[in-house]
N, C-alpha and C positions, 0 to 999 in steps of 0.2 A: 301891489298893482304895478309898480315900476318894474319889478322883476319879471312879471308876466309879459309886459310890453317888450322888455329887452329880449326875453326868450323868443317871442314871436318874430321880432325884427331879425334875430339871428337866423331863424329858419327861413324867413323870406329872402335874406341875403344869400343863403346857400341855394335856394330854388331858382333864382334868376340866372346865375351863370350855368346852372345845370340845364335850364331850358335852352339857352343859347348853344351850349355844347350839343344838345340833342338836335337842334335845328341844323347844325353843321353835319352831323352824322346822317340825318335824313336827306340832306342835299347831296352828300357824298355817295349815298347808296344809289341815287339816281344817276349821278355823274359817271360812276364806274360801270353802269349798264351799257355805256357806249354811246356813240353819236347816231341818232336815228334819222339823220337828215336824208340819207340815201333812200331809206324805206319810205319816208314821208313824201319825198320828191317823186317816187315811183308810183304813188297812189293815183289811180285814175288812168295810168298808162296801160297799154296792152301788155299781156304777160311777157311777150318776147321783146319788148322795148325797154331799154335801160335809160334812166335819166342822164342828161348831159352833166358834165362837171359844173357848168355854170348854174344849172338848176339846183344841183346839190349844194353848191356854195351859197346860193341865194337863201335856201331853206336854213342852212347852217347859220348864216348871218342873222336871219329873222329870229332864230331860237337863241342866239347869243353864244353859240358854240365856238365862234372865232375869238372869243374873249378869254383872258386867263381865268382859272378856276375861282380864285378869290373874288375877282370882279363879278363873275356870274353869281357867286354865293351872296355877295352884298346886294345885287339887284334883286335876286330871288327873295332874300330875307326882307328887304324893304317892302316888296309887294306882299309877302306873307303877313307882315305886321299889320297890313291894311285889309287882311282877309282874302287876298288874291293869290292863289297858288298856281295860277296858269290854267291852261286848257289841256284836256285829255288828248293824247296822241291817237287814241283808239276811236273816240266818239266825237272829238272836237267840242265837247261840252265843258263848262266850267268845272274845275276840280272841286271848288268850294260847294257848288250846287249839287254835284254828284255825292259828295260826302254828306251834305245836309239831308239829302233824300234817303240815304242809306242808314243814317245814324239812328232814327227812331226805332227801326226794327231791331237793331243790335242792342240798343238801350233797353227796350222792352224785354228782350231775351235775358240780358244780364240781370235786370231787376227781379225777374221771376226766379232766376237761379239763386240770387242772393237771398230772396225770401225762403226758398227751399233750404238753403244752407242754415239759416237762422232757426227755422222751425224744426229742423231735424237735429242739429248738433247740440242745441241747448238741452233738450231732454236726454239725449244720449250721454252727454257729459255729466249731467246731474245724476242720472241713474248709475253710470259707471263709478262716480265718486261715492255714492251711497252703498254700492255693492263691493267696495274695496275688500279684497281678500277672499271673495266668494267665487265660485266657478262661473257664475253668470258674467262676472267682470272679465274673465278670460274670453268668453264667447264674444262679448262686445269688442274686445281688443282685436280678435281675429277678424271680425267684420270690418272694423275701421281700417286695419292694415290691408285687407283685401280690396276695399273701396278705393284706397289711395294708390293701389298697384295696377289696377285695370287700365289699359290704354283707352283713351277717349274714343277712338274710331271703333274699337272692338265693342265697347260698351254701347255705342250708338246702334250698331247693327244688332246687338243682343236685345236691346230694348225694342227696336223695331220688330224683330222676329217674335218676341214674347208678347208685346202689348198691342201691336198693330196688325201683324200677320196672323198669329195664332188665335187671339181672343178678340181681335178687332175692336179694342177699346178706344184707341186713338188713331188718327190718320197716319199713313206712312210718311208722307212728305207734304210740303206746302205750308201755307200760313193763313188759313181761313178759319176763324173761330178760335176760342180759347183752348180747345183741345189740342190744336196743332202746335202749341208752344210747350206743352207738358214734357214730351219726350226729349226735345233738344235742350230744354232748361235742365231736366234731370241729368242728362249727359254731362253738362257743364258742372252741375252741382255735386255730383257724387265724390269726386276726388277732393275738392276743398272741404266738403262736409266731414270726410274722414279725418283730414288733417286738423281742422279746427276742433272737432270733437275730442281728438286725442290730446291736443295741447290744453284745451280747457279742462278736460278731466284731470290731467296731471296737475295742473295749477290749482284746481279745486281741492284735490287731495292735500296738497301742501298748505293751502290757506286754512283748511278745516282743522289743522293742528295748531293754529295761532292762538295767542292769549285772548284776543278780543272775541274769538268764536267760543272759547270756554266760558268767557264772561256772559255772552249771550245765552249760552245753555244754562248757566247758573241762575239767570233771571227767569228761567222757566219757558223760554221760547222753544217751539218744536223745530224739527230739522228742516222742514220745507221753507219756513220764513227765514231761517238762518242762511240757507243756501241762496235764496232769491235776493234777499235784501242786505246781507252782510258779506257773504263769501264771494258772490258772483262778480261784484264790482271790482274787488281786488284781484280776482282770478283772471279778469279780462285783459290785464296788462300784457302778458306774454302773447296773447292772441293779436293785439293791436300791432305788434311788431311784424307780423306776417301778412297783414291785410293788403299791403302794397303788392307783394308777390302773388297773392291770391287774385287780385284784380288783374294783374298782368297775365296770369294764367287763364282767366276768363276771356280776356281779349284774344289771346293766342288760340284758345280752344274754340272761339267763335268761328275762326277760319274753317276748321274741320267740320264743325257742327252745321254751319250754314250750308256748306256744300253737300253734306250727306243728306240733310233734311230739306234741301232745295229751298232755302230761305234767302230772300234778298237782304243784304245788310253789309256792314263794313267788312266782315270776313270774306264774303263772296266777292265783293269789290276788290279786295286786296289780292285774292288768288287770280282773278281775271287780269288785273293790272300787271302782276308778276309774269303771268303767262304770255302777255302781249308786249312786255318790256315798255309799259306805259309809265315812264319815269316821273312825270309830273304828278300822276295819281299816287304812285308809290311814295313819293316825298310827302305829299299831303297826308296820306293815311298814317305813315310812320310817325310824322310829327304830331298828329292828333292823338294817336294811341299813347305815345310817350308822354305827351303833355298831360293827358288824363291821369296816368300813373304818378307822375311827379306831383301834380296838384293834390291827388288823393293822399299820397305820402305826407305832403305838407299838412293837410287837414288832420291826419292821424297824429303827426308830431304836435300840432297845436291842441289836440285833445288830451295829451299826457298831463299837462298841469291841472286840467279839470278833474281827471280821475285819480291822479297820484300827487298829493301835495308836496312830496319830496322833490318833484321836478321844479317847483317854484323856488325851492331853496338852492337850486343849482346842481342837484344830483345828476340830472340828465342834461348835458351840455353839448 
């Protein structure tokens, strides 16, 4: 028990400075976008009228751009720790409120994509492990490699043409009803499904040669229970190591998917913010996305002792 607590404390100790480093990167991304004071001061003025230097300086002072970078970072971080990321330069709405409104749509999309990944990759990996050395296993491998190689935007338009335009099974764009989420979630899921299925299949093949599997066979167990209840838990360890990068890929892919399928969410909000140089919104979105990945990786690290007892003995430090 003490070793497990020490392991968890070590992971938490690494996560905290990582979050602070991420916060500085998020702030710096907005800072390098330039000083928007002139653009903000000119809002509401006739197109042929430029703001005076006094007006620009007043806006710059209000936004804190007349302060050193580290001072601005500290003021921003202090507000961010209280859930206040400032106001959007584009809409003048609270960044926190805008993210809160966009988050449910992206979360729903990601959860459906994860469900698709699990439901498809598990049978694929198990069938591939059972067909080891047969020609069907090579067919599965080609399908997995093809799925991980197709660009997301190309796959999105291919799915739209095939299932929305040709056979009209799903709507082309929008987010009304459960059918509207199938194609965007499938676009996000195909690449990670191919990666996870390939990793899990390889791991299952290795585990199926272990002594405890031969013991289970000697007890008269059939292959299906051996795969499900004995091999799968041990084979899942290599997959855990890539879950963080898969989650980051889902967040990154959401930007393209939400734009193509005309869905409101964090991805669409990010693209709009970048296009309008809305640095407070960019800072908030980057910090949120990075924090989600860091926390998810922390949760995966804390799962290792549960799945692999060797971690509790200090094998993974």
